[in-house]
N, C-alpha and C positions, 0 to 999 in steps of 0.2 A: 442470569436465568433464574436467581431468587425471586427477583421483581416479579418476572413472567408467571412463575408458580404462584406466587402471592395475589396476582391478579386473577389467575383462572380459579383459586381457591374463595375468592370475594366474589366472581360471576356465579359460582357453584353455591354459594351460600345466599347470594341475592335471590337464584332463580329458585332454591329451596324454600326462602321465606315467601316469596311472591306467590308459591303454589298453595302453601300452608295458609295463608294470610288472604289467599284471594285477589292479590295484587299481580301487575304484568307490566313490563317496561320493554318499549320496542328499541332495541340495539340494531344498529346495523353490524353485519359481521364485518371480520378483519378480511381482508384481501390478499396479504401476500404470504405464500406457506416455502417453508425449505425443502428442498428435494432430499429425498430419503425419510423425511421425519412425517408425521403424523398430521390433520389440518381439520379443523371443526367449522363447517359452512355454517354459518347462521340465518335461521329465519325465525323470525317472531311476528307474529299476528294475535293483538289482543282483544279479545270480545268488546265489543261497546256497553255489556252491562255484565257484570262478573256473576250476578244471581241466575241469569239465563242459563240452564243446561241445553249442552251441545254433544254433537259431534262431527268428528271430520276424518278425513283423509288426505294423505299428503303424496304428491309426486313431485320428483326432481327430475329435470331435464337438462343436457350438457351440449352445447355445442363449441367444437375445440376452434382453437385460434385460427382462422383463417376458412372456416367453413360456413356453410350458409344454414343449414338445417339443424335444428335441436334433436338428438337421441334420447329416447327415455330410459334413465337409467336405475330408479329406484321406486317403489309403490310401498306407502305407509296403511294399513289400515288395522286397527289395535285387534288384537294383538301380533298379526303378521307382518313383518317387515321382510321385503323381497328386493333382492338386488335383479334389475333386468337385464344388464349390458355386459358380455363376458370382458370387456376391459376394467371394469370395478369388481370381478368377481372375488371374493373374499376380501375384500378391501373397504369396504362400506359399512357402516354401522349405525344405528338411529341412536340420536342422542339427544332425543325431544321428549315431549311430554310422554310418560309412562302410561297414559290412558285414552281413551274415546277422544274426550273434549281435550284436543290438542290445541295447546296458542305457541309453544315453542317446537318447532320442524325442523329442529337440526340436525344435521347427518355428519359423521367424522371419517373422513378419507387415510386410511392407512398407506403407508409408504408412497409418498408422494413422487409424480415423475412430470418431466417437464410434458410430456403428453398431456397432462392434466390441467395446462393452462387454456383459458377460454371464459366463457361464459355459461355460471349454472344458473337455473330457473326453479324457484322452489314455488309450486301450486297447491295452495288449502282450500279444499272444497270442504263447506263447514255447513252444517243444519243447525238452525237455532230453534230449539223446542218452546214455540211463544204459545202464551195460554188460547189465543183463537185459531193460530195454524203455523206451521212449519215455515221458517225463512231461510232461504239457500243462499249462501254468500261465498266468492269466489275471491281468492287473495292471490297476486302474485307478485312475486320480488325476485330480483335479479342480482347476481354476485360476480364480480368480473375479478376473477384468480389469476395472478400472477406465480410465479413458480422461481424462485433464486435458488444460487448454489449456497448461499450462507445468509444468515440473518445479518441484517445490519445493526448491529448493536446500541449505536449513540440515536439513530431514530427510535429504534426500538425500546429504548430504555425511556427516553423522553413519554412517548404514547404512552407507555405502560405506567410509568407513574403518574401522569396526569389522570389518565383514566381511574386508577387505582385510587387517586383522592377525591374524584370527584363522585367515585360508585361509594366510598367511605362516607362522606358528607351527605348523600342524597340516604344513604341507607339509614343513617343517623337521624336526619329530618323526617323521613317517612315512620321511622319506630318513634320518635317524638309524636308526631301528629296521630297514630296511632293511640299511643299512651292517653295524649290528652281528650282524643274522643271517647276512648273506652272511661275516663276520669269525669266527664259531663255526663255520660249513658248513665254511669252507675249515680252521680250526684242527683240526677234528674231522678231515677228511681227511687230512691232514699227520699228524695222530697215530696213525692207523689206517694210512697207509704206512708208519712209521717201526716200528710195532708188529710188521707183518708183516716187515719188515726183519729185524726183532731176532728173532722165530722162524724166521726162513729160515735165517739164520746160527747160530743155536741147534743147528738141526738138522744144519747142514752139519760143525759141530765135532762132535758126536753121533756121526756116521757116519764121521768123521776117526777117533775113537776107538776 
C-alpha cells in the first residue's frame, strides 16, 4: 500500500510539473480495479506543439462486458462536468486538466462494482488555434477494465516498483535536460550581450579616433 501511495504521489508530481513546464507524457491507464474501492481511468493525449493554444471537450462512453453498444456516461466542457448515466450517478469525478486546454482527460470512479467491468472509451475533441486557421482533431482511447475481489499484492508490488523507478529516473533526466537547456540559453544571452558591448565599445573608439 505504501508503494502504491508513493507511486500516486509521483504521478501527481509528474503531472503537476508537466503542466507547469509545458511537458506532457502519454501513459496508458491501469486496467485492474478492486471492488468497493475507487479507480482512476487514465486518458492522456498530448498536443504536438505545446506553444499552440487549444481547447477541448471530453466524452467517456462505457460498454459493459458482453454488450454490443456503448453508453454515454460522462461529458466535460470546462468548467462543466456532467454525469450522463444513472448507473454512474454520484460516482464519477473529473481528474483531468482543470482548464479548457485539456491534455489529461482522466476520470475517477468511486465505489467500484462488478457491473463496472467492460470497455471504456475516452474521446477528446480538440481545437488548435493556429495562426492561419483553427484545426480540429479527434483522439480516441480505450481502457479494458477488470474488477477483482482484492488486489494481487505480488504483481501489484512488482509493477508499482518498476513504474516508480522508471518515473523517478525519467523525471530526473527530464529535469537535467531542462537545466542544461536553461544554462545554454542563459550562456548564449550572456555571450550576445558581451559581444554587443564589445562592438559598441569598438565603435566608440573608432569615433574618438
